[in-house]
N, C-alpha and C positions, 0 to 999 in steps of 0.2 A: 148700785147696790139694791138689794131686795129687802124689804121689811115685811115681816109676817106677824100678825096679831091674832091669837086664838081667843075664842069666847065660847060660852055655852056650858062650861063645866059646872058641877055642883053636886049636891047630895041626892041620891035616888035609892029607892028600895030595890031589893032583888027582884028581877023580872021586869023592871021598869025600862024606860027608854030615855035617851038624851041625844041631842043633836049638837055636835060641836061644829063651829065654823072658824075658818081661817081667812082673814082678809089680807090681801097682798097689796103692796104699794111700792113705789120706786120703779125700778126697771120692770118692763112688762114680763110676766111669767107665763103668758098664754102658751108658749111652746115648751115650758119646763116640765120635768117630771115632778109631781107633787106627792108628798107622803105624810103619813101620820105615824108617830112613834109614841111609846109610853114608857114611863119609869115608875115602878112601884117602890115604896119605901124599902130601903136596904137592898135593892136589886139594881142590876144594870138596865140601861135603856134598851128597849127591844122594838123591833119592827111591828107595825100593826097593819098598815095598808098603804098602797101606792097606786098611782094612775099615770097614764101617759098624757100628752098634751090635749087630746080630744076627750079624754074620760072614758073612751070605749075599751081600753085595755086596763085591767085592774088585777092586782095581786093582794092576797090577804094572808096573814098569819093563820096557821091551822086553828089556833085557839079562838079566833073570832070569826072564822069562815061560816057563812050562813046567818050570822047575827049582825055583823057590821057591814055598812055600805059606804064606800067613798065616792064622792061625786064632785064635779067642778063646773063652775059657770064662768068661763073666761071673760064674758062681756061684763060681769060684775066683779071680777077679780076675787072670787071666793072659791074655797075648797071646803067641802063639808064632810063630816063623818057621822053618819046615822048609826046609833048604837042601840040595839034592841036586845031583849032578854038578858039584861045585865046581870052579872054574877059578882060576888065579892072579890074574886080574882081579877076583875077588871079595874079595881081601885088603883089609881095611878095618876100621875101628872101626864097629860097628853100634849105632845108637841107636834106642830106643823113644820114641815121641812120642804125645801125646794132644791132641785138639782138641775143643772143645765146640760148634763151629759146623759146620753142614752144608756150608758152603763148602769146608771142608777135604776133604771126601769128593769134591766135584766138581773142585776145583782141585788139591788135593794139594801145595800149595806149602809150603815149609818155614816160611814166615811165618804160615801158617794154624794151626800147632801151637803151643800155649802152654806145654805141659809136656814136659820132656825128661828122659830118664835120663842116666846118666853114661857110658854106652857100654860095649860089651864087644868086645875085639879078636878078629878072625878072620884067621888066616894060612893061605893055601893054598900048599903047597909043591909044586914040580914035580919 
């Protein structure tokens, strides 16, 4: 099994930055596809970013492209999400996810990811 624990969420003003971190444990995930998703109050969970095993291939939702950066350090078992120029629409609970299939990298669907963290809340105040 794979365990994922997110941290780094909190309250930030519009235009500010936060860095979320996901620490993995259990089975090694160094070759897994890792992703970040988010769920705003009253809305469905949506894709934010994902990366391949090396971190060199990344995909982003249009709404965060140019503002968010996903990165991973396999030797530290961490996957981070740097969030800049935050907007009120970024307010959500952010979830880290892991997938053992390459399809997750190509499709990026929520159903492709088998392992999930408990989430960390982010609130962007205007």
